[in-house]
C-alpha positions as CSV (number, residue, x, y, z in Angstrom):
1,M,120.7,96.2,61.9
2,R,120.4,93.0,63.1
3,R,117.3,90.9,62.2
4,A,116.4,87.4,64.5
5,F,114.8,84.7,64.3
6,P,111.9,84.1,67.1
7,F,112.3,80.8,67.5
8,V,114.2,78.0,69.5
9,F,115.6,74.5,67.9
10,A,116.0,71.6,70.1
11,G,117.9,68.8,68.9
12,A,115.6,65.6,67.9
13,A,115.5,63.3,65.6
14,A,112.5,65.1,63.7
15,V,113.5,67.3,60.8
16,A,112.1,70.6,61.1
17,S,111.9,73.7,58.0
18,V,111.2,77.5,59.0
19,L,111.4,80.1,56.6
20,A,111.9,83.8,57.9
21,V,111.2,86.2,55.1
22,A,112.2,89.6,55.0
23,G,109.4,90.6,52.4
24,P,109.9,91.8,48.9
25,A,112.9,93.4,48.1
26,R,112.8,97.0,46.7
27,A,115.5,99.1,45.1
28,G,115.9,101.7,48.2
29,D,115.7,98.7,50.8
30,S,118.7,98.0,53.9
31,A,120.7,94.9,53.0
32,N,118.9,93.1,55.7
33,A,115.5,93.7,53.7
34,C,116.9,91.5,50.8
35,V,117.9,88.4,52.9
36,A,115.6,85.3,53.8
37,I,116.5,82.5,55.6
38,Q,115.5,78.9,55.8
39,S,116.6,76.3,58.3
40,A,116.3,72.6,59.0
41,E,116.9,70.7,61.9
42,M,119.1,67.6,61.8
43,S,120.5,65.3,64.4
44,T,124.0,67.3,64.4
45,G,122.1,70.6,64.3
46,L,120.9,72.7,62.4
47,A,121.3,73.7,58.6
48,F,121.0,77.4,57.3
49,D,120.2,78.4,53.9
50,V,120.8,82.3,53.4
51,Q,119.3,83.7,50.7
52,N,119.9,87.3,48.8
53,A,117.1,88.5,47.1
54,C,118.7,91.6,45.5
55,E,121.0,92.3,42.8
56,K,123.7,93.7,45.4
57,K,127.1,91.6,46.9
58,L,126.3,91.3,50.3
59,A,128.8,90.5,53.6
60,C,126.7,89.0,56.1
61,A,127.3,87.4,59.9
62,L,124.9,84.6,61.0
63,T,125.5,84.3,65.1
64,W,123.5,81.8,67.5
65,T,123.8,80.2,70.7
66,L,124.2,76.4,70.9
67,T,123.2,75.3,74.5
68,C,124.3,71.4,75.1
69,S,122.3,69.1,78.2
70,N,123.0,66.1,79.9
71,A,120.2,63.4,79.9
72,S,118.4,64.7,83.0
73,G,118.3,68.1,80.9
74,K,121.4,70.2,83.1
75,T,123.1,72.6,80.9
76,T,126.6,71.6,80.5
77,S,128.0,74.1,78.4
78,T,126.7,77.3,76.0
79,A,128.5,78.8,73.5
80,K,128.1,81.9,71.1
81,Q,128.9,80.9,67.4
82,E,129.2,82.7,64.4
83,A,129.4,82.3,60.5
84,R,130.9,84.8,58.4
85,F,130.0,84.7,54.5
86,V,129.8,86.9,51.4
87,L,126.5,86.5,49.3
88,S,126.7,87.1,45.9
89,A,123.6,88.7,44.3
90,S,120.8,86.2,43.7
91,D,122.6,84.2,45.7
92,T,122.1,81.3,48.4
93,H,124.9,80.7,51.1
94,H,124.7,77.3,53.0
95,T,126.0,76.9,56.7
96,T,125.4,74.7,59.6
97,G,125.1,75.7,63.2
98,S,126.4,72.4,64.6
99,A,126.0,70.7,67.7
100,A,128.7,68.0,67.6
101,S,130.1,68.9,70.8
102,C,127.0,67.7,72.4
103,K,126.5,64.3,74.0
104,D,123.2,64.3,75.0
105,S,121.0,67.1,74.0
106,W,121.0,70.2,71.9
107,K,119.1,73.7,71.6
108,I,120.2,76.1,69.0
109,E,118.8,79.9,70.0
110,D,119.3,83.6,69.8
111,V,119.8,83.0,65.9
112,S,119.9,86.5,64.0
113,W,121.9,87.9,61.3
114,D,123.2,91.0,59.7
115,C,124.1,92.0,56.1
116,A,125.4,95.0,54.5
117,P,126.8,95.8,50.9
118,A,130.0,94.0,50.2
119,S,133.1,96.0,49.2
120,K,133.5,95.6,45.4
């Protein structure tokens, strides 16, 4: 099951922080119920901290769409991006959704994640 942020992040000089919490994890919960994601907007993209609140190793994929626009607001490019990683039990993984390829402005949207128990 994929989880998604209900937010759109647009490039700006300000720094923002958003916390998407899946709720307290219980023994029988799915792998996605173990995950919380905090993000911080930077001038060059979006930093993600993915936290595993469970005592099991997880294999995760974080996906998003980067849209670049010119000074007049016209979209110049759109790209799906992804980060795959293994998240140890009770650990946090840091990754960045880079907007460095955009010249004027950018937005990152359609952020979602999917985690499953990792192979031993």
